[in-house]
C-alpha positions in Angstrom: -28.6 0.4 22.0 -30.3 3.1 20.0 -27.1 3.9 18.1 -26.4 0.3 17.4 -30.0 -0.1 16.1 -29.5 2.9 13.8 -26.3 1.4 12.5 -28.0 -1.9 11.7 -30.8 -0.1 9.9 -28.3 1.9 7.8 -26.6 -1.4 6.9 -29.9 -3.0 5.8 -30.7 0.2 3.9 -27.4 0.0 2.0 -28.0 -3.6 1.1 -31.6 -2.8 0.0 -30.3 0.0 -2.3 -27.7 -2.3 -3.7 -30.3 -5.0 -4.4 -32.7 -2.4 -6.0 -29.9 -1.2 -8.4 -29.9 -4.7 -9.9 -33.7 -5.1 -10.2 -36.0 -3.6 -12.8 -38.1 -0.6 -11.5 -41.3 -2.6 -11.8 -40.1 -5.0 -9.1 -39.0 -2.3 -6.6 -42.2 -1.9 -4.7 -42.8 -5.6 -4.2 -39.1 -6.2 -3.2 -39.1 -3.3 -0.7 -42.3 -4.6 0.9 -41.0 -8.2 1.3 -37.5 -7.0 2.3 -39.0 -4.8 5.1 -41.1 -7.6 6.4 -38.1 -9.9 6.6 -35.9 -7.3 8.3 -38.7 -6.6 10.9 -38.7 -10.4 11.6 -34.9 -10.4 12.0 -35.1 -7.5 14.5 -37.9 -9.2 16.3 -36.0 -12.5 16.7 -32.8 -10.7 17.6 -34.5 -8.7 20.3 -35.2 -12.0 22.2 -31.5 -12.8 22.5 -30.0 -11.5 25.7 -26.3 -10.6 26.1 -23.8 -12.6 28.0 -23.7 -10.0 30.8 -27.3 -10.8 31.6 -27.2 -14.6 30.9 -24.2 -15.1 33.2 -25.9 -16.1 36.4 -26.2 -19.8 36.8 -30.0 -19.7 37.3 -30.7 -17.9 34.0 -32.7 -20.2 31.5 -29.8 -20.5 29.1 -31.6 -23.1 26.9 -34.3 -20.6 26.1 -31.7 -18.0 25.1 -30.0 -20.6 22.9 -33.3 -21.4 21.1 -33.8 -17.7 20.5 -30.3 -17.5 19.1 -30.9 -20.5 16.8 -34.2 -19.0 15.7 -32.4 -15.8 14.7 -29.7 -17.7 12.9 -32.3 -19.6 10.8 -34.0 -16.3 10.0 -30.7 -14.8 8.7 -30.2 -17.9 6.5 -33.7 -17.6 5.2 -33.3 -13.9 4.5 -30.1 -14.4 2.5 -31.6 -17.4 0.5 -34.7 -15.3 -0.2 -32.6 -12.4 -1.6 -30.7 -14.8 -3.9 -33.9 -16.6 -5.1 -35.7 -13.3 -5.7 -32.8 -12.0 -7.8 -32.6 -15.3 -9.7 -36.3 -15.4 -10.4 -36.3 -11.8 -11.7 -33.2 -12.6 -13.9 -35.0 -15.6 -15.4 -38.2 -13.5 -16.0 -36.1 -10.9 -17.8 -34.3 -13.5 -19.9 -37.6 -15.2 -20.8 -39.1 -11.9 -21.9 -36.3 -11.3 -24.4 -37.1 -11.9 -28.1 -35.7 -15.2 -29.3 -33.5 -13.4 -31.8 -31.9 -11.4 -29.0 -31.3 -14.6 -26.9 -29.7 -16.3 -29.9 -27.4 -13.4 -30.6 -26.3 -13.1 -26.9 -25.7 -16.8 -26.8 -23.5 -16.7 -29.9 -21.5 -13.8 -28.5 -20.8 -15.8 -25.4 -19.8 -18.8 -27.4 -17.6 -16.8 -29.8 -15.8 -15.1 -26.8 -15.2 -18.5 -25.2 -13.8 -20.0 -28.5 -11.5 -17.0 -29.0 -10.3 -17.1 -25.4 -9.3 -20.7 -25.7 -7.8 -20.2 -29.2 -5.7 -17.3 -28.0 -4.4 -19.5 -25.1 -3.4 -22.1 -27.7 -1.6 -19.4 -29.7 0.3 -18.4 -26.6 1.3 -22.0 -26.1 2.4 -22.3 -29.7 4.6 -19.2 -29.2 6.1 -20.5 -26.0 4.4 -17.9 -23.8 2.6 -20.4 -21.6 3.6 -23.8 -20.4 0.2 -25.3 -20.6 -1.4 -28.4 -22.1 -2.7 -27.3 -25.5 -5.2 -30.2 -25.9 -7.1 -29.2 -22.8 -8.2 -25.9 -24.5 -9.0 -27.5 -27.9 -11.1 -30.1 -26.1 -12.9 -27.4 -24.2 -13.9 -25.9 -27.6 -14.9 -29.1 -29.2 -16.8 -30.3 -26.2 -19.0 -27.2 -26.1 -19.8 -27.5 -29.8 -20.5 -31.2 -29.5 -23.1 -30.6 -26.8 -24.8 -27.9 -29.0 -24.8 -30.3 -31.9 -26.4 -33.1 -29.9 -29.1 -30.6 -28.8 -29.9 -29.6 -32.4 -28.4 -26.1 -32.2 -27.6 -26.3 -35.9 -27.2 -22.5 -36.6 -25.0 -22.0 -33.6 -22.8 -25.0 -34.6 -22.4 -23.7 -38.1 -21.4 -20.3 -36.8 -18.9 -21.8 -34.4 -17.2 -24.0 -37.0 -17.0 -21.1 -39.5 -15.4 -18.9 -36.8 -12.9 -21.6 -36.0 -12.0 -21.8 -39.7 -11.5 -18.1 -39.7 -9.3 -18.1 -36.6 -6.9 -20.8 -38.0 -6.8 -19.5 -41.5 -3.5 -18.8 -43.2 -2.0 -16.6 -41.8 -3.8 -17.2 -38.6 -5.7 -14.3 -37.2 -4.4 -14.8 -33.7 -0.9 -16.2 -34.3 -1.5 -19.9 -34.2 1.5 -21.9 -35.3 -0.7 -24.9 -36.2 -4.5 -25.4 -36.6 -6.7 -25.8 -33.6 -8.2 -28.8 -35.4 -6.9 -30.8 -38.3 -9.1 -31.5 -41.3 -9.6 -35.1 -40.0 -10.8 -34.0 -36.6 -14.3 -35.2 -35.6 -15.3 -31.6 -34.8 -16.0 -31.0 -38.5 -18.6 -33.8 -38.5 -20.7 -31.9 -36.0 -22.6 -30.1 -38.7 -24.1 -33.4 -39.7 -24.7 -34.4 -36.1 -26.6 -31.1 -35.5 -28.7 -31.5 -38.6 -29.6 -35.1 -37.7 -30.5 -34.0 -34.2 -32.9 -31.3 -35.7 -34.5 -33.9 -37.9 -34.9 -36.3 -35.0 -36.5 -33.6 -32.8 -38.9 -32.6 -35.5 -40.0 -36.2 -36.0 -40.4 -36.6 -32.2 -42.4 -33.4 -31.9 -44.9 -34.8 -34.4 -45.2 -38.1 -32.6 -48.1 -38.8 -30.3 -47.2 -39.7 -26.7 -47.0 -43.4 -25.9 -48.6 -44.6 -22.7 -48.5 -47.7 -20.5 -51.2 -48.1 -17.9 -49.8 -49.6 -14.7 -51.3 -50.0 -11.2 -53.5 -47.0 -11.1 -51.1 -44.7 -13.0 -49.9 -43.8 -16.5 -46.3 -44.0 -17.6 -46.1 -41.7 -20.6 -43.3 -41.2 -23.1 -43.8 -37.6 -24.3 -41.7 -37.3 -27.4 -42.5 -33.6 -28.0 -41.3 -32.6 -24.5 -38.6 -35.3 -24.4 -39.9 -36.4 -21.0 -40.8 -39.7 -19.4 -43.7 -38.9 -17.1 -45.5 -40.9 -14.4 -49.0 -39.6 -13.7 -50.9 -40.8 -10.6 -54.7 -40.7 -10.0 -54.0 -38.9 -6.7 -51.1 -37.9 -4.5 -48.8 -40.9 -4.2 -47.7 -42.2 -0.8 -44.7 -40.8 1.0 -42.8 -44.0 0.3 -43.6 -43.8 -3.5 -42.5 -40.1 -3.5 -39.3 -41.1 -1.9 -38.7 -43.8 -4.5 -39.5 -41.3 -7.3 -37.0 -38.8 -6.0 -34.5 -41.6 -5.5 -34.7 -42.4 -9.2 -34.3 -38.7 -10.2 -37.9 -38.0 -11.1 -39.1 -34.5 -10.2 -42.6 -33.1 -9.8 -43.8 -30.9 -12.7 -46.7 -28.7 -11.7 -47.2 -27.7 -15.4 -47.6 -31.3 -16.5 -49.1 -32.6 -13.2 -46.6 -35.5 -13.4 -43.4 -36.9 -12.0 -40.9 -36.7 -14.8 -37.3 -36.8 -16.1 -35.7 -36.6 -19.5 -36.7 -39.4 -21.9 -33.7 -41.7 -22.0 -33.0 -45.4 -21.7 -31.8 -44.8 -18.2 -35.1 -43.1 -17.4 -37.1 -46.2 -18.5 -34.9 -48.4 -16.3 -35.5 -45.9 -13.4 -39.3 -46.0 -13.9 -39.2 -49.8 -13.6 -37.1 -49.6 -10.4 -39.6 -47.1 -8.9 -42.3 -49.8 -8.9 -40.0 -52.8 -8.4 -37.2 -51.6 -6.2 -36.2 -54.9 -4.5 -33.5 -57.2 -6.0 -36.0 -60.1 -5.7 -38.3 -58.3 -8.1 -35.9 -58.2 -11.1 -38.1 -60.4 -13.3 -41.2 -58.1 -12.8 -39.0 -55.1 -13.2 -37.7 -56.3 -16.6 -41.2 -57.0 -17.8 -42.3 -53.5 -17.0 -39.2 -52.0 -18.6 -39.8 -53.9 -21.8 -43.4 -52.7 -21.8 -42.3 -49.1 -21.6 -39.7 -49.5 -24.2 -42.1 -51.1 -26.7 -44.9 -48.5 -26.1 
């Protein structure tokens, strides 16, 4: 038993060192403390599980041993989830701490690499090196840029379209036999789409939130944050929370509100939160129109 325990400890130590190699130095002390606590809990729970050699007799309380085994299994799952969440939280903190210029440059490098990879595949198809469907790769490129345009990422969209022009110039930089996109393709209109999205966002950011007061709560259209919020005077009932979640509203501690992105579907969903029954369609439509007009 002592040798097996030492082996387990060495395995946990290796995992800990591997985790620490991926974390900033300032997180090491906190991580080691919490990691050690969880490993102690794992050993404690595991110590309550007896081997089959002992539990063999018919009179042994097998159900108690099964519960101990289940408890240990849950602890193992919790341990692995904690490790993943901790790493993700640290990664997000590191990303948030980066200067905006650095974030933008890294995002552009990822996008450029993705465009080039898809374009090179198209070149291989043009030259008969791959028997693939060319349009799948051009659609992948245009789809990503379209999403950026709709989100108002004007600078990134312009860079992407300029890069595509460079790749398919004559002679093509990567050996394309024909352009990725013809001059009539809708991708070239995405500069205007991105610019219009920026203008729309700036106008929305300067707009005051619109509110509808309804049955002890406030339904707010927050244009600056692009969120439809439902604010209650106190904690809503369990049934109301279930309905909110069922309509894709999520709790925001920062805004102290249940919210989702401000869209037409969100307005319909808010009305369904308060009038979920088919027989309440008339009342639901009245509330929906009130939110839309606000």
